[in-house]
N, C-alpha and C positions, 0 to 999 in steps of 0.2 A: 284914812287907812293907808293910802300910798305914802303919806308923809311919815307915818309910824314905821312902815316897812323900810323906807329910805334911811331913817335915823338908825334903825336896828342894823341894817346892812353896813352903814358907815361905821358904826361902833364896832361891829364884828371885824370889818376890814382893818380898822385901827388897832384892834387887839392883836391881829396877826402880824401887823407891821412892827409891833413892839418886840417881837422875838428876834434877837440878833441873828444875822445870817450865819455866823459861825456855828450856832447850835442846830441849824437846819441841815448842815452837810453831814453825810454819812461818815462814820469813823473809818479810817483806813487801817488795815493791819498789815504789817510787813512780815513777810515769810522769813523767819529766822531758821537756819538749819539747826536741827536737834543735835546736841552734843551729849554724849553719854558720860556721866560721872563715873570715875573709877570705882569699881566694886559692883556696879549695876550690871555690867556685861555678863556676870555669872548667872543672871536670872533673865534679863530682857532678851527676847528672841529664842528662849529655850522652850522645849515642849514639856508636858507633864511628867514624862519618864525621867527627864534630866533633873527636874525639880525634886522628884521623889528620891533620886540617887543622892542629891546634894543635901536635902533636909530630912529625909525619912517620910513616913506616911503623913499626909496632911490631916489636920484636925477637922477640916471641912472640905468637902468637894461638892460644889454647887454647879449644876448644869442648867442652862436656860437658853433655849433656841440655839443660836450659833455662838454662845459665850460660855465660858467656864471660869469659875473662881476657885482657886486652891488657897487654903489658909493654913499657915504653919505658925506654931507658937512655941515659945520657950519661956523660961523664967524672966528673960530680959525684955522680949518684945513679941509682937504679933505681926506677921507679914501676910498681906493679901496679894496674890498674883492673879492677874486677869488675862485669860488666854482667848485669842480669837484666831480664826483661820483667815488668811488673806483672800483666799478664793474657795468656792465650794469644792469639797473633796480634798482639800489640803489639811494637814494636821495643824490644830491650833497651837499657837505659840504665845508666850507672854509679851503683851504690848504695853502693860501698865502695872505698876506695883505701888502699894501703900504700906506704910509701916507705922506702928504706934506702940507705945508702952502698954503694959497690961491695964493701966488705969485710963487709957484712952488718949493721953497726950501724944503729940507727934514725936517721932524720933527719926534721925537720919536713916534713910533707906539702906545705904551701903553699910552702915554700922550694924543694922539689924541683920542684914544678910550675912555679914561676917560672924556675928554672934550665933546665929542659928546653924551655920555650916560648921562651926567649931564643936558643937555638941555631939556631932556624929562620930 
């Protein structure tokens, strides 16, 4: 019995040793400063009132806990703007945007913003 246990533990330890040390280290992530692509500043950091002024009434206005999603659409693209408050009691502002063509394929976000803002 002891011999079987020793063989099992030896085999187990040998299996662990087979994993290269480079795979055991945690990945490091370098903090890169976020740069804003031209055109996105018209939306990022804006509140819902500013978006409505720029694009008109949203096609969807979804609220959930401390988040809000406004969706604007036109013939060219669909833009989803995600608003969050930095602190409790502050007004939510856009922190992230997604853009896509009506068929679901990705489109450049700045191009979509330009297209939607021109229809007003």
